[in-house]
N, C-alpha and C positions, 0 to 999 in steps of 0.2 A: 312732891315733882321738883321740877330744877325751873327753879327760874334765875335766869342770870341776872346779871348788875345792871344796872342801869344805865345808858350808852352816856351819857354826861361825864360818867365815872372811869367810862370801860377805854383806854390806850387804844382800841383797835378803831375806836368812829370820833375821838376828840380832833375837833377843829376841821372833823370830816358833813357835820350836821348841826341846820339855825334851830331855836328855838323858839315852839308855839305860841309867846304871850298873851296875847290876844289879839285881838279882829287884828287890828293893824300890820299884824308878823305876816298875815295871808298876805301872797302874791297878787298883786290888783282884778290880772283877768280872774283871776277864785274864788274874789271878792260878788257877793248879789250869787254864787250861782250853789248848785245841792254839793261842791266840790268844799266851798263852807265851810254850808251845814253841817256835814260830817267831819269834819274838824274840827268845830266848837263842840260839838257833840261829844267825840272822843275826850276836848281835852280838857274843856268847861264842864263837860254833862247839863248840852244847854239840849232838849225838848228836839226833836225831829217832827217836824208836822207833816203828814203826809198826805198828795192829794189826790191818791187813789187807784194814781198813775204813774209808770218807771220813769225816776226822774234820774238815774246812775248809775253807772254800770261800776261793780268794785270786783277786780280783779286780785283775791289775795292768796296768802298757802290755806294747805289744808293745816297749820300747825292749833290743835289742839288747845293749846294756853291764850290765845286771842281769838276772844265773843265781837263782831263786829256792829258797833251803835247803830243798828236801824229799825225800823218799823218795817211792820207789815206793810204791802203795798206801798214799797220805795224802789227801794233796790235789787236789780240783778245781777246775783252775784255768781262770783267762776273762785271755784277755791280747786287750787292746786298745785304738788310739789313745788314749795321754791314760786311759788304766785306767778309764773309765765305765765301765760296761752296760747305755744306754740302748741302747734293742733286745735285750738278754741278758734278760731279766728272768724270761722263760720257763725261760733253763736254771738261773738262783737256783733256779725252783720244782719245779725237778728232784731239783739238788738237796737240795733243806729234806726232797724224798719218802723220800730217802737215806738219809735221818737229821741230815744235818747240819745244824748249829745254830750254828755261829760263822761271820764272813767277815771277811777281814783287808783290807784296801780301800789298795794300797797305791799310793800319789802319790811323784815324783820332779822331785829338779830337772832344771833344762837340758835339759824336754822337748820336742821339737819339737814338738806341738800348740800350744805357743804362738806358733813362727813359720811357721805352716802357709799362714795367706798371703802369705809372704817366699816358700816353695820352691812354691807354686802354679804357672807357669810352667814349673816341671820336671816337676810330677808329669802335667802336661796332657799335654808333650815324651815322658817314661815310655808311658804310653798312645798316642800318636800310634804311636810306634816299634812298637807292638805291633798295630797297622793301625787303630787308631780313625781316624775324620774328627777334625779339631781341634774341629769347629764343635761337636760330638759329647760331646769332650772336654773341652772347654773351659767346658760348660754342668756335665757332670758333676762335674767338682773346684771350682767354684761352690757349688753343691749341697753338696758334703760336705763342704768346706773348713769352711765358716758352721757346719756340724753340730757339726764332728770338733773346730773351734777354741777354744782357753782361755789367757783373756790372762796367769791366774796363777796354777798351779801348786795354791799350796795355798787357792786362796777354791774353783779348783775340784774339788777333793781334795774340802772343807768343804759346797761345793754337792751337790755328790754322795751326801755322808754324809746330808746332810738330807732328799735324798730317797729317798734308800733306807730310810730310817728309819723313814717316814712310810709306805712302801708296805710290809715285813716289822717291824710292829713288835716283835714274841716274835726276831728276829734280834740278837742278839748280834752288833754292828759294830763294830771298831777300824782309825781309819784310821791310818796310816802313814805314813811319809814318810822311805824312803830316800835318802844323800847315795852320788849313782855314784861322789864319789873314792874311798872309804870303804868301801861297801857297808854302812852303819849304820844303822839305822832306829832314828828320831825318832818325837818324838809330840807335834804339833800345841799348840802353849799351849791351841789356841780349844774342845779338844775335852770340855772336865769340861764349861766354861757351855753350850755349844750339846745336850751331850748332854740336859741338865738338863733345858733349854729346848723338846725334840724329846721327848720321851718323851711317849707316848702312852697317861695313864692307864686309857683306856677299852679298849687293843688294838682300835679301831676302824677298817679303813679305806674311806675313803667311795667307791662308787660311783663318782663322779666322774673321780676317783685313777686306776679302775684303765680305764676304758673308755679314759682320754685318754692312756694307754702307749703307746709305738711301734708 
């Protein structure tokens, strides 16, 4: 199994992530919330006490090398390639209707979607082995590889964070980055500055933004 280099030693991520070595390293707005609970569970092994009702929505990648540190009866989970929820906005709305007020967006290093174009021929072959005509499989993979591909894991997390903050301005969203080497959470250095820039004072979502959702 391929376990990548720790992000703190990887030149790609150096100086782009903040370590969480104590509760005090967690942003004030997340303290005392389910977001703090999942961070403390992931980084320090603290137990999460489930109330029996949904407290958190987690959006993360389909990555098999990462297992969520949450118990039953605690969180809704959306797992999609690259962790983005494009096309699953209704699912987010459903969780809001159940009382969820917090979303943890979890990106990770060494994401397969940053290499999806290189893997496209293998994906085509997988569909062909299932009985698809090769021409149909190639067109399908071409379309969806373009939709799911990312060039950089942190940039993709940033872009999706901004997009969701504009669509769901009252939802508390925490962008987190997990290191697949040790499964510790980090916080992107851009978080505080980006959060200030996307804050919607009037909490108004333009109609055209909603109408353009997939």
